[in-house]
N, C-alpha and C positions, 0 to 999 in steps of 0.2 A: 486762828484768832480765838483767844480764850475769853470766857464769859466775863471775867472780872475786868479786863481791859475794855470790852464792849460796854459794860455797865458804867464804868468810870467815864468813858467818852460820852455816853448818852447823858449822864447826869451833868457833866461839865458843860456840854453843848446846850443842854436845856437851860442851865443858869445863864449862859451867854445870851441865848435867844430871849429869855424872859426878863433880862436886865433892861430897864427902860433907857432909851437913848433917843436921839433925834429921829431915827427911822420909826421907832415904835410910836413916838408921840405924833409923828406925821400921819401915821395911819389913824390914830385916835382923832386927830384934828379933822381929817377929811371925813371920817365917819360921823363925827359930831356936827360938822358943817353941812355935809351934802347927803348923808344917809348911808344905809347899809350897803347899797350897791357899789359904793366906792371902796369897800374893804378889800375885796379880792384883787382888783387891779393894782392897788398899792402893795398888797402882799406879793403878788406875782413879780413886780419890779424888784422888790427886796430879795426874793429867792434867786432871781437871775443874777443879781449883783453878787450875792454870796456864793453862788456856784462858780462864777468867774474867779473870785478870790480863792475858792476851794481848789479849783483846777490849777491855778497858778502856783499855789503853795504846794500842792501835791506833785506837780511836774518836776520840782527840784529835789524831791525826796529820794528818788531812785538813784540819782547821781551821787547825792550825799552819802547814802547808806553804803553804796558800793565802793566809792573812791575816797571818801573823806570821813571815816568813822569817828575820828576825833572831833571834827566840826559838828557832826551829827549829835554826838554826846553833849557837846557844849550848848547846842541849841536846846536840847532836852532840859539841861540844867537852867538855862536862861528862861525857858518857857515855864518851868515850875515856879521859878522866882517871880516871874511876871504875874502868874495867877495869885500868888500870895500878896503881891503888891496891889493888884487890882481888887482883890477881896478886901484888903485893909482899907483902901480908899472908899469902896462902896459902903462898907460898914460904918465908917466914920463920917460919911458925907452928910452935910446939913440939908435941911429941907429946901434950901435955895437951889440945889442942883436940879431937882425936878422942875422947878418953876423956870429955870433958865432954859432947859430943854424944851419946855412947852412954848416959851416965847420964841425960840428959834423956829420951832415947827410951825407956829402960826404965821411967821413971816414967810416961810417956804410955801405954805398952802396958797396964800395970795387969793386973787379973785377966782371965782368958780371956773374950773377947767373940765375938759372931757375926761372920761375914765382912762382913756389911753394916755392923755397928757399927765394925769396923776400917776399912772404906772411909770412913765418915763421919769417923772420927778422923784418918785421913791427909789428908782434905780440909781439916779444921780446922787441922791443923798447917801445911799449905802455905799456905792462904789467910791465916793470921795471921802469916806470915813477911814482915816489911817489906822484906827483901832481894829478894823475888820481884818485887814491883811496881817497885822501883827498878831491878832488872836489866833487865826487859823494857822499861821506859820509857826506859832509857838505851841499850839495844841496838838496838831497832827503827829509830830515826832514823839510825843509822849506815849502814844498808843499803837504806833505802827510796829509790827513784828517782822524784823528783817528776814527771818527764815521762811516766811510765807509769801504768797502772791501779793505783790504790792498793789496791783490794779484791782484785784478782788477786794482787798481791804478798803481802797479808795472808794470803790463803788458802794460798799456797805455803809461807810461813814458818810458819804454824800447823800445816800437815801435817808439815813437817820437825820441828817442836818435839814434836809428839805421838809421832812415830816414835822420836825420840831419848829421850823420856821413857820409853817402853816398854822400849827397850833398856837404859837406864841403871838404872832401878829394878828391872827384872827381874834384871839382873846383881847388884844389891845384895841382892835377895831370895835369889838363888842362893848368894851368899857367906854370907849369914846362915844358910841351911839347911845348907850343906856344911862351913863352916869352924868351927874351934874358937874359943872366946872370945879366945884370945891371937892368933890369926891375923887376925881381923877388924880390930882397931885398927891393926895394923902395915900391913896392906894399905891401909887408908884414909889413913894418914899418907903413904905413898908416892904414892898418887893425888893427895893434896892438893898435894904439892910439885911434881909434874909439871903439875898443873892451873895452879898459880901461874906456872910458866914460860911456858906457852902463853898465858895471859891477859896477861902482861906483854908478850909479843911482839906479840899482836894489838892491844893498847891503844897501844903505841908506834907501830906501823904506822899506825893510824888518826890519831894525833896528828900525825905527820909528813905524812900525806896531806892533813890540813886545812890 
């Protein structure tokens, strides 16, 4: 596993983790409504959901790489194009996108729940997000090295993903706890545009590399 692929995976995954969406705003809303002690249970639910997606996406790679190299290459191209598309959408998104996500999250928070119930809710929110499986299914083939141990690479990428999930969603929980209602959406809009630029750059680099 070369350092450049590892760095590119880490950067792209960090952008995905820090890009605000329903799960991120759910953590913010719980922290803002119920306090700091609700941050980690919500983050734990998201991590478990992402690991499920990660393992499902990774399980099919060995068969694709070995028996269907053409399909594997097609997925790589589609994945790079998807990153360009997602980056463009994020960069051009209006302020209403963050407000819409916030409204959705507030509906999902509902009345005060136990920490375990909040963890289950955050798991359900993330596991039901079709962008999650699409992202991991498109991302992993870009950085897997067919000549190296598939399972070692999966373990390394999964560890990176978990660490970035903890950092990103803990950050959003802190923002939800510490910020006013007006500051949260503005910060999210700025992060969204920055994330769009980074995804555009990574996606274009991957397309030209192919």
